[in-house]
N, CA and C of each residue as an Amber inpcrd file, in Angstrom:
protein
   471
   0.8450000  -1.1680000   0.0000000   0.0000000   0.0000000   0.0000000
   0.8950000   1.2370000   0.0000000   0.5400000   2.2210000  -0.7940000
   1.3100000   3.4630000  -0.8640000   0.4470000   4.5720000  -0.2940000
   1.0130000   5.3510000   0.6290000   0.2970000   6.4120000   1.3150000
   0.9910000   7.7360000   1.0100000   0.2110000   8.7620000   0.7050000
   0.7800000  10.0850000   0.4730000   0.7280000  10.8650000   1.7800000
   1.8870000  11.3320000   2.2200000   1.9780000  12.0670000   3.4680000
   2.9010000  13.2540000   3.2520000   2.3720000  14.4630000   3.4840000
   3.1420000  15.7030000   3.3240000   3.7530000  15.8100000   1.9300000
   3.0040000  15.4240000   0.9340000   3.4760000  15.5520000  -0.4260000
   4.4470000  14.4650000  -0.8440000   4.7880000  13.5630000   0.0680000
   5.6980000  12.4630000  -0.2460000   4.9170000  11.1620000  -0.2660000
   5.3950000  10.2390000  -1.0400000   4.7630000   8.9310000  -1.0640000
   5.5940000   7.9750000  -0.2220000   4.9230000   7.2940000   0.7040000
   5.5870000   6.3210000   1.5630000   4.9990000   4.9400000   1.2860000
   5.8500000   3.9700000   1.3220000   5.3700000   2.6030000   1.1910000
   4.9870000   2.1050000   2.5860000   3.7370000   1.7180000   2.7560000
   3.2470000   1.2480000   4.0440000   3.6460000  -0.2130000   4.1920000
   4.5110000  -0.4670000   5.1460000   4.9700000  -1.8310000   5.3890000
   4.3410000  -2.3420000   6.6720000   4.5110000  -3.6310000   6.9170000
   3.9680000  -4.1980000   8.1560000   4.6510000  -3.5900000   9.3670000
   5.9120000  -3.1900000   9.2090000   6.6260000  -2.5370000  10.3150000
   5.9660000  -1.2070000  10.6680000   5.5760000  -0.4320000   9.6540000
   4.8900000   0.8430000   9.9020000   3.5460000   0.6060000  10.5730000
   2.8340000  -0.4180000  10.1450000   1.5370000  -0.7270000  10.7510000
   1.7110000  -1.0740000  12.2190000   2.7540000  -1.8400000  12.5410000
   3.0180000  -2.1910000  13.9440000   3.3530000  -0.9470000  14.7580000
   4.1450000  -0.0530000  14.1810000   4.5030000   1.1920000  14.8870000
   3.2530000   2.0160000  15.1360000   2.4000000   2.1450000  14.1290000
   1.1670000   2.9220000  14.2970000   0.2440000   2.2990000  15.3410000
   0.2050000   0.9700000  15.4020000  -0.5890000   0.2890000  16.4370000
  -0.0370000   0.5960000  17.8300000   1.2750000   0.5890000  17.9550000
   1.8840000   0.8990000  19.2440000   1.6510000   2.3550000  19.6400000
   1.6560000   3.2480000  18.6730000   1.3510000   4.6580000  18.9460000
  -0.0800000   4.7860000  19.4530000  -1.0060000   4.0680000  18.8240000
  -2.3950000   4.0930000  19.2860000  -2.5080000   3.5710000  20.7140000
  -1.7710000   2.5220000  21.0470000  -1.7840000   1.9800000  22.4080000
  -1.2230000   2.9970000  23.4010000  -0.1360000   3.6600000  23.0080000
   0.4530000   4.6850000  23.8810000  -0.5270000   5.8320000  24.1000000
  -1.1990000   6.2640000  23.0330000  -2.2110000   7.3190000  23.1710000
  -3.3090000   6.9030000  24.1370000  -3.7640000   5.6650000  24.0210000
  -4.8050000   5.1720000  24.9290000  -4.3150000   5.1720000  26.3780000
  -3.0730000   4.7390000  26.5940000  -2.5180000   4.7330000  27.9470000
  -2.4560000   6.1390000  28.5180000  -2.0310000   7.0990000  27.6990000
  -1.9390000   8.4940000  28.1690000  -3.3310000   9.0270000  28.4970000
  -4.2710000   8.8110000  27.5820000  -5.6200000   9.3540000  27.7800000
  -6.3700000   8.6770000  28.9300000  -5.9670000   7.4740000  29.3050000
  -6.6050000   6.7710000  30.4230000  -5.8030000   6.8710000  31.7160000
  -4.7550000   7.6790000  31.7260000  -3.9120000   7.8000000  32.9090000
  -4.5720000   8.6860000  33.9730000  -4.1340000   8.4900000  35.2070000
  -4.6230000   9.3220000  36.3080000  -4.2260000  10.7750000  36.1120000
  -3.0450000  10.9950000  35.5660000  -2.5570000  12.3630000  35.3570000
  -3.4670000  13.0920000  34.3750000  -3.8680000  12.4160000  33.3100000
  -4.7640000  13.0410000  32.3270000  -6.1330000  13.2900000  32.9480000
  -6.6250000  12.3410000  33.7200000  -7.9300000  12.5040000  34.3630000
  -7.9080000  13.7070000  35.3120000  -6.8180000  13.8730000  36.0580000
  -6.6970000  15.0260000  36.9600000  -6.7020000  16.3290000  36.1760000
  -6.0400000  16.3430000  35.0200000  -6.0140000  17.5420000  34.1840000
  -7.4130000  17.8740000  33.6740000  -8.1300000  16.8700000  33.2100000
  -9.4870000  17.0890000  32.7110000 -10.3920000  17.5900000  33.8330000
 -10.2890000  16.9660000  35.0000000 -11.1160000  17.3820000  36.1430000
 -10.7970000  18.8160000  36.5670000  -9.5190000  19.1500000  36.6170000
  -9.1210000  20.5030000  37.0210000  -9.5780000  21.5330000  35.9960000
  -9.4970000  21.1930000  34.7270000  -9.9490000  22.1070000  33.6670000
 -11.4500000  22.3310000  33.7710000 -12.1840000  21.2520000  33.9710000
 -13.6390000  21.3720000  34.1220000 -13.9980000  22.2010000  35.3520000
 -13.2470000  22.0350000  36.4360000 -13.5280000  22.7900000  37.6600000
 -13.3450000  24.2860000  37.4360000 -12.3190000  24.6550000  36.6710000
 -12.0720000  26.0770000  36.4210000 -13.1230000  26.6420000  35.4690000
 -13.3360000  25.9710000  34.3490000 -14.1840000  26.5430000  33.3060000
 -15.6760000  26.2910000  33.5040000 -16.0470000  25.5760000  34.5490000
 -17.4630000  25.4520000  34.8840000 -17.8620000  26.4590000  35.9570000
 -16.8990000  27.2190000  36.4550000 -17.1470000  28.2410000  37.4610000
 -17.2920000  29.5940000  36.7590000 -18.5260000  30.1310000  36.6880000
 -18.7570000  31.3760000  35.9430000 -17.9270000  32.5660000  36.4460000
 -17.7200000  32.6530000  37.7540000 -16.9440000  33.7940000  38.2600000
 -15.4790000  33.6850000  37.8460000 -14.9340000  32.4700000  37.8180000
 -13.5550000  32.2930000  37.3640000 -13.4370000  32.5750000  35.8660000
 -14.4010000  32.1270000  35.1020000 -14.3870000  32.3850000  33.6650000
 -14.4210000  33.8910000  33.4120000 -15.2200000  34.6000000  34.1870000
 -15.2970000  36.0610000  34.0520000 -13.9470000  36.7060000  34.3960000
 -13.3200000  36.2420000  35.4640000 -12.0070000  36.7900000  35.8490000
 -10.9630000  36.5130000  34.7680000 -11.0020000  35.3200000  34.1990000
 -10.0520000  34.9650000  33.1390000 -10.2820000  35.8340000  31.9110000
 -11.5440000  36.0610000  31.5730000 -11.8800000  36.9070000  30.4240000
 -11.3830000  38.3310000  30.6460000 -11.6170000  38.8570000  31.8450000
 -11.1450000  40.2070000  32.1660000  -9.6190000  40.2760000  32.1220000
  -8.9610000  39.2530000  32.6300000  -7.5040000  39.2180000  32.6040000
  -6.9870000  39.2080000  31.1650000  -7.6280000  38.4350000  30.2920000
  -7.2030000  38.3840000  28.8920000  -7.3780000  39.7320000  28.2010000
  -8.4390000  40.4470000  28.5440000  -8.6290000  41.7970000  27.9850000
  -7.5340000  42.7330000  28.4870000  -7.2230000  42.6380000  29.7640000
  -6.1680000  43.4700000  30.3290000  -4.8210000  43.1080000  29.7190000
  -4.6320000  41.8290000  29.4420000  -3.3830000  41.3840000  28.8200000
  -3.2060000  42.0170000  27.4420000  -4.2940000  42.1680000  26.7050000
  -4.2250000  42.8500000  25.4090000  -3.8070000  44.3070000  25.5890000
  -4.3700000  44.9640000  26.6000000  -3.9740000  46.3480000  26.9010000
  -2.5030000  46.4030000  27.3110000  -2.0800000  45.4250000  28.0930000
  -0.6930000  45.3550000  28.5550000   0.2710000  45.2450000  27.3700000
  -0.0900000  44.4170000  26.3970000   0.7670000  44.2670000  25.2140000
   0.8680000  45.5720000  24.4470000  -0.2290000  46.3150000  24.3900000
  -0.1970000  47.6240000  23.7350000   0.6980000  48.5900000  24.5100000
   0.6040000  48.5580000  25.8270000   1.4360000  49.4260000  26.6750000
   2.9150000  49.0760000  26.5110000   3.2230000  47.7980000  26.3550000
   4.6110000  47.3700000  26.2370000   5.2940000  47.9270000  24.9910000
   4.5170000  48.2050000  23.9680000   5.1150000  48.7700000  22.7500000
   5.7250000  50.1450000  23.0160000   5.1110000  50.9080000  23.9290000
   5.5780000  52.2680000  24.2030000   6.2910000  52.3950000  25.5380000
   6.1690000  51.3750000  26.3760000   6.8350000  51.3940000  27.6700000
   6.2630000  52.4510000  28.5930000   7.1190000  53.0190000  29.4110000
   6.6520000  53.9800000  30.4240000   6.1460000  55.2810000  29.8170000
   6.2960000  55.4420000  28.5230000   5.8110000  56.6590000  27.8690000
   4.3450000  56.5630000  27.4750000   3.7560000  55.3760000  27.6250000
   2.3290000  55.2080000  27.3370000   1.5400000  55.9280000  28.4230000
   0.4840000  56.6550000  28.0620000  -0.2620000  57.4320000  29.0740000
  -0.9030000  56.5790000  30.1710000  -1.2360000  55.3310000  29.8770000
  -1.8830000  54.4620000  30.8660000  -0.9210000  53.4400000  31.4620000
   0.3590000  53.6560000  31.3390000   1.3670000  52.6810000  31.7520000
   1.1710000  52.2420000  33.2060000   1.1630000  53.1660000  34.1210000
   1.0860000  52.8370000  35.5500000  -0.2240000  52.1230000  35.8810000
  -1.3250000  52.6360000  35.3470000  -2.6380000  52.0510000  35.6310000
  -2.7230000  50.6180000  35.1120000  -2.2950000  50.3760000  33.8810000
  -2.3750000  49.0360000  33.2910000  -1.4270000  48.0830000  34.0160000
  -0.2360000  48.5370000  34.3470000   0.7270000  47.6720000  35.0410000
   0.1820000  47.2370000  36.4060000  -0.4180000  48.1350000  37.1420000
  -1.0010000  47.7830000  38.4360000  -2.1760000  46.8290000  38.2580000
  -3.0230000  47.1090000  37.2640000  -4.2050000  46.2930000  37.0400000
  -3.8340000  44.8590000  36.6610000  -2.8710000  44.7070000  35.7740000
  -2.5240000  43.3490000  35.3420000  -1.8700000  42.5600000  36.4750000
  -1.0680000  43.2320000  37.2810000  -0.4520000  42.5370000  38.4250000
  -1.5050000  42.1120000  39.4400000  -2.4580000  42.9850000  39.6900000
  -3.5230000  42.6770000  40.6430000  -4.3700000  41.5100000  40.1520000
  -4.7630000  41.5510000  38.8800000  -5.5840000  40.4800000  38.3350000
  -4.8180000  39.1540000  38.3000000  -3.5550000  39.2010000  37.9390000
  -2.7580000  37.9750000  37.8810000  -2.6100000  37.3720000  39.2730000
  -2.3310000  38.2040000  40.2600000  -2.2010000  37.6990000  41.6300000
  -3.5060000  37.0850000  42.1060000  -4.6240000  37.7220000  41.7780000
  -5.9270000  37.2050000  42.1830000  -6.1790000  35.8260000  41.5530000
  -5.8300000  35.6850000  40.2780000  -5.9930000  34.3930000  39.6250000
  -5.0300000  33.3510000  40.2040000  -3.7850000  33.7470000  40.4190000
  -2.7890000  32.8160000  40.9420000  -3.1250000  32.3280000  42.3450000
  -3.7860000  33.1540000  43.1350000  -4.1150000  32.7900000  44.5110000
  -5.3600000  31.9080000  44.6060000  -6.1030000  31.7790000  43.5400000
  -7.3010000  30.9440000  43.5510000  -6.8980000  29.4700000  43.5860000
  -7.4540000  28.7090000  44.5100000  -7.0830000  27.3010000  44.6790000
  -7.4390000  26.4450000  43.4660000  -8.5510000  26.7530000  42.8290000
  -8.9770000  25.9720000  41.6620000  -8.0120000  26.1670000  40.5060000
  -7.5850000  27.3890000  40.2940000  -6.6300000  27.6690000  39.2190000
  -5.2580000  27.0970000  39.5680000  -4.8860000  27.1680000  40.8290000
  -3.6190000  26.5660000  41.2500000  -3.6240000  25.0610000  40.9940000
  -4.7430000  24.4150000  41.2700000  -4.8530000  22.9700000  41.0240000
  -4.7310000  22.6750000  39.5270000  -5.2960000  23.5450000  38.6940000
  -5.1770000  23.3630000  37.2490000  -3.7270000  23.5090000  36.8070000
  -3.0160000  24.4860000  37.3320000  -1.6040000  24.6740000  36.9660000
  -0.7590000  23.4700000  37.3860000  -1.0270000  22.9360000  38.5620000
  -0.2990000  21.7480000  39.0270000  -0.5930000  20.5700000  38.1000000
  -1.8610000  20.3810000  37.7520000  -2.2440000  19.2840000  36.8700000
  -1.6010000  19.4420000  35.4850000  -1.5500000  20.6750000  34.9780000
  -0.9030000  20.9240000  33.6880000   0.5810000  20.5760000  33.7450000
   1.2440000  20.9750000  34.8200000   2.6740000  20.6820000  34.9670000
   2.9370000  19.1850000  35.0740000   2.0910000  18.4750000  35.8260000
   2.2680000  17.0260000  35.9690000   2.0430000  16.3100000  34.6430000
   1.0610000  16.7720000  33.8600000   0.8070000  16.1650000  32.5620000
   1.9660000  16.4530000  31.6070000   2.4860000  17.6810000  31.6500000
   3.6360000  18.0130000  30.8080000   4.8510000  17.1730000  31.1890000
   5.0460000  16.9400000  32.4960000   6.1570000  16.0890000  32.9400000
   6.0010000  14.6630000  32.3980000   4.7670000  14.1620000  32.3940000
   4.5100000  12.8310000  31.8410000   4.8870000  12.7930000  30.3560000
   4.4490000  13.8050000  29.6050000   4.7600000  13.8520000  28.1790000
   6.2620000  13.9970000  27.9440000   6.9380000  14.7940000  28.7750000
   8.3910000  14.9470000  28.6550000   9.0920000  13.6100000  28.8910000
   8.6580000  12.9090000  29.9220000   9.2780000  11.6250000  30.2520000
   9.0750000  10.6040000  29.1300000   7.8830000  10.5770000  28.5630000
   7.6080000   9.6740000  27.4420000   8.4790000  10.0490000  26.2410000
   8.5930000  11.3430000  25.9640000   9.4260000  11.7920000  24.8540000
  10.8770000  11.3990000  25.0260000  11.3840000  11.5060000  26.2390000
  12.7740000  11.1270000  26.5140000  12.9590000   9.6250000  26.3160000
  12.0220000   8.8360000  26.8110000  12.1230000   7.3770000  26.6510000
  12.1240000   7.0100000  25.1660000  11.2320000   7.6040000  24.4090000
  11.1740000   7.3030000  22.9740000  12.4470000   7.7660000  22.2830000
  12.8960000   8.9750000  22.6020000  14.1130000   9.4930000  21.9840000
  15.3300000   8.6490000  22.2890000  15.4960000   8.2380000  23.5410000
  16.6550000   7.4330000  23.9220000  16.5630000   6.0130000  23.3780000
  15.3420000   5.5480000  23.0910000  15.1830000   4.2430000  22.4650000
  15.7510000   4.2660000  21.0450000  15.5870000   5.3950000  20.3850000
  16.1000000   5.5360000  19.0240000  17.6130000   5.6850000  19.0530000
  18.1120000   6.6160000  19.8840000  19.5510000   6.8370000  19.9860000
  19.8310000   7.7240000  21.1980000  20.9620000   7.4860000  21.8320000
  21.3660000   8.3240000  22.9660000  21.6600000   9.7500000  22.5110000
  21.9340000   9.9300000  21.2230000  22.2880000  11.2480000  20.6950000
  21.0650000  12.1110000  20.3960000  19.8740000  11.5370000  20.4510000
  18.6650000  12.2990000  20.1530000  18.4380000  13.3180000  21.2600000
  18.2390000  14.5660000  20.8570000  17.9500000  15.6270000  21.8260000
  16.4450000  15.8250000  21.8840000  15.9000000  15.7460000  23.0730000
  14.4670000  15.8620000  23.2720000  14.2000000  17.1340000  24.0610000
  13.4440000  18.0810000  23.4880000  13.1310000  19.2980000  24.2440000
  12.1680000  18.9780000  25.3870000  12.4810000  19.4730000  26.5690000
  11.6310000  19.2520000  27.7390000  11.3870000  20.5760000  28.4300000
  10.2860000  20.6550000  29.1510000   9.9530000  21.8980000  29.8430000
  10.4970000  21.9290000  31.2690000  10.8070000  20.7700000  31.8150000
  11.2690000  20.6730000  33.1880000  12.7730000  20.3900000  33.1890000
  13.5830000  21.2520000  33.8130000  15.0300000  21.0380000  33.8230000
  15.4440000  19.7220000  34.4730000  14.5800000  19.1330000  35.2900000
  14.8760000  17.8540000  35.9350000  15.1370000  16.7680000  34.8970000
  14.4400000  16.8510000  33.7630000  14.5590000  15.8330000  32.7320000
  15.7100000  16.0980000  31.7640000  16.3360000  17.2640000  31.8330000
  17.4360000  17.5500000  30.9230000  18.6580000  16.7810000  31.3740000
  19.1940000  15.9750000  30.4700000  20.3290000  15.1350000  30.8210000
  21.6210000  15.6350000  30.2050000  21.5400000  16.5990000  29.2900000
  22.7210000  17.1170000  28.6230000  23.4960000  17.9960000  29.6020000
  24.6950000  17.5830000  29.9830000  25.4640000  18.3360000  30.9650000
  26.3380000  19.3970000  30.3280000  26.6320000  19.2470000  29.0500000
  27.4560000  20.2320000  28.3580000  26.5840000  21.3120000  27.7720000
  27.2530000  22.3010000  27.1980000  26.4860000  23.3940000  26.6130000
  26.2260000  23.1580000  25.1410000  26.7700000  22.1010000  24.5740000
  26.5070000  21.8000000  23.1810000  27.4590000  22.4920000  22.2280000
  28.4380000  23.1750000  22.7550000  29.4340000  23.7840000  21.9000000
  29.0680000  25.1460000  21.3690000  28.0240000  25.7450000  21.8500000
  27.6300000  27.0550000  21.3250000  27.6610000  28.1210000  22.4080000
  28.5560000  27.9580000  23.3660000  28.5800000  28.9130000  24.4830000
  29.3640000  30.1690000  24.1490000  30.2190000  30.1010000  23.1480000
  30.9830000  31.2700000  22.7680000  32.2370000  31.4850000  23.5880000
  32.5820000  30.5480000  24.4530000  33.7870000  30.7190000  25.2690000
  34.9960000  30.0240000  24.6350000  34.7910000  29.4060000  23.4850000
  35.8960000  28.7130000  22.8430000  36.3100000  27.4700000  23.5920000
  35.3910000  26.8430000  24.2650000  35.6950000  25.6180000  25.0170000
  36.0320000  25.8900000  26.4570000  35.9120000  27.1190000  26.9090000
  36.2340000  27.4890000  28.2760000  35.3710000  26.7950000  29.3030000
  34.1990000  26.3510000  28.9020000  33.3170000  25.6620000  29.8510000
  33.4530000  24.1530000  29.7060000  34.5200000  23.7100000  29.1150000
  34.8300000  22.3080000  28.8600000  33.8380000  21.6420000  27.9080000
  33.2670000  22.4390000  27.0190000  32.4050000  21.8490000  25.9970000
  33.2680000  21.5360000  24.7800000  32.6510000  21.0520000  23.7430000
  33.4290000  20.6540000  22.5680000  33.3680000  21.7270000  21.4880000
  33.5280000  22.9690000  21.8570000  33.4240000  24.0660000  20.8950000
  34.4880000  23.9990000  19.8400000
C-alpha cells in the first residue's frame, strides 16, 4: 500500500503498521492515565465556574492592553494604571485554589509527556535531543558547543 503524506509517497509496510498500532496503544494509555484525568477534572472545575471564567476573560482583555502598553513602555499614558491592574488580576488568579490545582495538573501532565518523549528518543539513539519543559529531565550536561567561550566551559566548541 502506498500512502501520500506531506506531499511524499511512503510505502506502508507491516513494520509501519506495527509502529502505528503501538502509537495508538500509547495514546490510549496516556488518555486513560490518572494524570490526564486530573487535568481534565481541574480544567472542568475552572471553566465550569462562571466567576472564574469572568475573571479569566477580564484578565485576557487586560493582557491585550498590557501588550499595547509594552510597545511604548513607560511613555504610554496608561502605563502605571495598566501595570497595576494586570499585576492585581494575575495575583488574584494565581491565589485561587482551583486555578492553582489546574496549573499543578498541567505541569504534571507536561512532565509525563516529557518523560515519554525522553524514553522514545533514547530508544532511538542516545544522541537524540528531546526538548523538555522541566530542567529535571534535561540530561545534557554540556552546553553543546555554542557557548561562545571557545571551550572554556569544557564543551566541545
